[in-house]
N, C-alpha and C positions, 0 to 999 in steps of 0.2 A: 624200394621206396616209393617209386612213382605208382606201382600197382597198389600198394598199401594206401597211398594218398587218394587215388581214385576211388578205392573201396570206401574210404572214410567220407569222401565227398558225396558219393552216392548214398551212404548211410544218413549223413546229415540232411541231405535233400529229402530222403524218404521220412526222416523224423519231422522235418519241417512241414512236409505235406501232411504227415499224420497228425501233427499237432493242430494244423488248421482244421482238418476233418474232425478231430476230437473236440475242439473249441466249438466248431459249427454244430456238431451233433449233440454235445453235452451242455453247451451254454446258449448258443445262439437260437437253436430251434426251440428248446424248452422256454427260453425267455420270450421269444416271439409268441409262443402259444399262451404263456402266462399274461403277457401284456395285451394280447388280442382279447382274452377273456376279460381282463381288467378294463379294456376300452369299451367292450360291449356293456359291461356292468355300469361303468361311468356314464356312457352315452344314454343308457336306459334311465338311470337316476336323473340325469339332466332333462330328459324328455318328460319325465313324470312332473318336473317343475313347470314345464310348459303346459302340461295338461291341467295341473292345479291352477295355473294362472288363467287359462281359458275358462275353466269351470267357475272360478271365482268371478271372472268378468261377466259370465252369463248370469250368475247369481245376482251381481250388482245390477244388471240391466232389468232382471225380474223384479228386484226390490224397488227400482226406480218406477216401474210400472205400477206397483202397489201404492207408491206415494201419490200418483195421479188419481188413483181410484179412491183414495182416502180423504180427499179435500171435502171439508164439512159443508161449505155453503152449496156446492153442486149437489151433494148427497141430499141436503135438506130441500132443494128445489124438486128432486125427484119424489121425496116424501110428500111434499105439498101437491104435487101432480097426482100421485096415487091416492091422496085423500080427497081429490076433487076440488082443491082450493085453486088450482090453475089448470090451464088446458096445455095440450101438446105443443102448440105453437109458441106459447109463452116459455115453456120449458126449453124448446130448441133455441130461441132467441137469447134466453138468459145464459144457457150452458155453452153455446158455440164459442164465443170469445174467450171466456174463462178457460174452457177446455184447451183451446189452442194455445193460450198463454202458458198453461201448465205443461203441455206436451212438447213445446219447441225448446224447452230448456233441457230436456233429456238427451243424454249423449247417444249418438248412433241411431236415433229414431228416424224412421222413414214413414211410418203411417201409425194412426191410432183412431179408433172410433168408439163411441159409447152408445150402447143400445138399452132401451127400456122397453121390455115386452117385445113387440115387433117393430118398434119405431127406432131409427137411428137418429139420436138427438144431437150428436156432435161428431165431427170428423176432422182429423188433421192429416195433411200430407206435406212432406218436405218439398215436393214439387207440385203446387196446387194446380198448375195448368197441364201437367204431364200425366202419362199413364204410369202408374206404379206397378213394377213387376211383382211386388209382394202382394198385390191384391188378387192374385189368382186364387182360384177356389181352393180352400183348405179346410179341412174338417177339424173341429176342435178336439184337441187331445185330452183324454181323461186325466193326464198328468198335469194339465194346466199350461203346458208349454210344448213347443214343437220346433225343431230345426228343419228348415225347408230349403231346397235348392230350386232356384228359378233362373234359367238362362245363365248358368255358370256363376251365379251369385247366391250367396247364402244368407238366410234370414232367420231370426229368432222370433217366433210367434209366442206371445204371452197373453193368456186370458185371465183377467182378474175380476172376480165378483164384487159388486157393490152392495153392502149389507146394511140393513137397519136392524140391529140386534142380530137375531138368528135368521132373519128373513132376507133372501136375496131379492133386491129390488131393481138391479140392473147389472150390466157387465161392460168392462172395457177390453177391447182387443188392441193390443200394442205390438207393433213389428219393429224390430231392430235389425240393422244391417251388420253382418258379422265379418265381412271381408276386411273392413278397416280395423276391426278389433284384432284380427290375426296379423295384419301388417304391423301394428304397434308392438306386438310380441316378438317378431322376427328379429334376428341379428344378421350379421354379414355372412355367417357360415351356416345358419339355421333358417330353413323355410318352412312355414306352416300352412296347411291347407286342409280343407274338408272334402271328403268324397262320400259317395253313396255306397250302400252295401254291395250293389252289383259291380262298382268299380273296384271295391276292395277284393272281391273274388277274382277279378281279372288281374289284379296286381299280385295276388298270391301265386297265380299260375306263371307269372313272368319273373318271379324272384326266388331267391334261395333263402330259406328260413335259417336264421342264425340263432335266435332264441324264441321260445314260446312257453310262457308260464301260465297261460290261460287267461290272464287279464290283458295282456298285450302281446304283440309279436314284434320282433326285430328282424327286418329283412335286409337283404343286400341285392340292389338292382342297379346294374350299369354304373358302377363306381360310386353308388350312393348307399348310405345306411338310412333305413326308413323305419321309424318307430310308428306302429299302427295301434290305435286304441279307440274303442267305441265311446262316443260321448252322448249318443242317444240311439234310439232304434232306427233312426233315419240317416244318421251321419257318423263317420268315423274321422278322427283327427290323424293326419299324417305330419310327423316331424321328420323333415328330410335334411340330412347332413352329408356333405361330400365325404366319402370314405378316404379320399386322398388327404383332405384337410385333417380329418379326425386322426388318421394313422400316421400323418407325416412326422410329428414330433416323436412319436413312440418308435417309428421306424429309424429315425435318426439316432435315438438313444440306444436301441438294440445294435445298430450298426457300429456306433462308436464303442459300445462295450465289446462287441465281437472283435473289432480291429485292435482294441486295447489288449484284450487277452491274447489274441494272435501275436501281437507285436511283442508282448512279454515273453511268450513261448519262443518266438523267433530270436529275441536277444539272448535269452538263456541258452538256447541251443548253440548260437554262434559263439558265446563265451566258452561253453563246454567244448565246442569244436577246436577253438583256439588253444584251450588248456590241454586237450587230448592230443592235438597235433604237435604242440611243443614237447609233450612227454614222449610221443611216439618218435619224434625227430631225434631227441636225445637217446632214447632207448635204441632206435634203429642205428644211430651213429655209433653207439658203443658196440652194437652187435656187429656192424660192418667192420669196425676195427678189429674185433675179436675174430670175426670170420677171416679177415685178411691175415691176422696172425696165425690162425689155425691152418689157413691155406698155405702160408709160407712154411709152417712146420711140416705140412704134408708134402710140399713140393721141393723142400730143401733137406738134403741128407744131414742129419745132426752131427755126424762125425767129421765128414770131409768138407762140408760147405758147398758141395756140388749139388746139382739137381738130382731128385730122386727118381726111382722107377715109376712112381705115381705121376710125376710130371711128364716122364717119357710117354705114358699112355695118352695124355692130353696132347702132347706135341705131335705124336704120330698121326692123330686125326687131323691136326691142321696141316701137316705135310701131305697127307693124302688128298687134301682139297686144294693144295697149292700147285702152281705152275713153275715154281722156282726149282733150281738144281741144287742138290746137296751131296756132300761127301761124308761118308760114314767111317769112323775110325774106332776100332775096338782095341783097348790097351789093357795089358795084364802085367801085374808085377811078378817077375820070375822068382820061384822058390819062396813064395810068401809064407807057406806053411812052416818051412824051416825057420823063418825069422820068429814066428809066433812061438813055435816050440822051443827054440833055443834061448831067445831073449825076452819072451813074454809078450802078452798081447798089448801091453802099453807101448812097447817098442814098435810093434806091428802097426798100432794106431797112428804112430808118428809118421811111419812111412806112407800110410793112406793119406794123411793130411798133407804131407810133402808133395806127393804126386798130384793131388787135387789142386793145391794152391798154385803149383807150377803151371799146370795145364790152363787154369782159369786166367792166369796172368798172360799166358802166350796167345790166347785166341782173341778174336774181336768181340765187340759187344753183341753182334748179331749171331754169334756162334754159341753152342751149348756144350757144357761139360756135365756129364751124367754119371753118377755111380751106379753101374749096371749090376754089379754083384759084390761079393766080399772084397776081392781085390782087382775087380775089373771096372774099367771106366769106358764110357761111350762118349766120343767127341763128334758132334755134328757140325759140319761147316756149311755155310750157306753161300751159294753163288761164288764158288772158288774152283779153280782147276785142280785136278787130282794132284799134280806134281807140286803145286804151291802148298796144298794141304799136307803133303808128305814132308816138305821142307819145314813147315811149322812144327810138325810132330817130332822130327829129328832134333830140332833146336830145343824144344820143350823138354824132351826126355834126356838130352844131354845135360841141360841145366839141372834136372832132377838128379842125374847121376853125380854131378859135381858137388852136390850138396851132401853126398854121403862120403866119409873118409874110410879108409881101409880098403879092403879088397873091392874091386868094382862090382857094383850092383847093376843088374840089367833089367830092361823092360822089353816086352814083345807087344807088337801091334799089328793090325791088318787094316787096309783101306779098301773101300768100295764106294763107287759113285752111284747116285740115284738119279736116273734119267727123268722118271715121272714119279709123282707122289705115291702112286699105287705100288711102287717097287720097294718101299721102305723096309718092309719085313724081310724081303729077300736080300736087301743090301746089308741088313744087320747080320743075317746068317753068314753071308759071303765074307764080311769083315771078320767075323768070328772065326771062320775056317782059316782065313789068311793068317790071323793072329796065331792060331795053334800051329799052323805050318811054319811060321817064323820061329815059334818056340822050339819045335822039333829040330829045325835047321841049326839053331844055336847049339843044341846037343849036349850042353853042359849039365850034368846031374850033380855036380859037386855043390856043397853048401858054402856060400861065401862067408868070409869073416867080415863082419861090418861093424864099424864103430860110428855111431850117430853123433852128429854135432849137438852140442847142448843148445 
């Protein structure tokens, strides 16, 4: 039972471990992969919204620059100057204050100037007394706008022509600061920044590429997810999100799912374990009872009720390993064949049961009465002197003889003591020889007339 229980316990533990591995391999890992892909897609889609927001904001700034160039009165002053109605000094004096008033209301503006021909007729600076980093030399872009980095600050340059019909009569150059624009778009977990093409190449070398569809790249760098997309020829937008923050929720979800599945498997296996264990206990209990009954049937002689020869084989092994002293007695029923031939086997069986029951009642609980052969019994006494064993046998056989009426019926026996367990076989042979010697000494070959008590 213990061996079977241990085997079941090992089996259940193996099944539990196997279920965890199965859930991990078939549920957790695929779920992690699927969620990772979903996170990448979701993060990329979210970053596209930031890119759209930035592009929309840049377009708004460009449109605000166009509103400055479209003011009618200042445009008419340029037309009057070009027609010779006014001179350049008048144009500057007239345009400067109106231009400043129009420029300072524009969001994020840091610099603006209007040129007519080779003359700067108006200029606006957000810091009139300071040096503007945005005033570094920059060539006009054919696209009409340009994003420029100056001393770690990013600026948007917009060039807007001033037209009189189809004729270009002047130009506005307006510069907007973009760092504040990026700050307004940022959130607690998302940071935005612009970098140069050279910095982008360095970043690619330091990061692992997770997605690249040609229009953007998704990178992983030092615990961060970075979305990189070009917003102009001179700048790329970086949307930086902590991978720990991005993956935290999904990691928690997948872990919860894994533990739930594993818990369900564990509970099912434990329930099955208990049910199987109860079934096995009942089954083993019935088996043990059956084995005990079969063992008793094998160890007890069915006719006499004494121990059988099979039990003697087991007992001899125990005696051989024992340090106890034993006395061996071989008992034989005299002229038993005559009883069977004359009165029948049923009467012979009665004699067998009679001698067996008498011997069993006469010995101690530590002693053994064994049916050795057809009409032979072996009595094994434990830790008793030879003379006392002989006295017990005399009394037992006399009681057996008194149970038979009619002519006296006799029994022959031989005794031998066992000094050590290893001498058991020799002691049985010696007792058998002494029994036959007693039988020969009795010398009676006549058949007794026996009347058995009912």
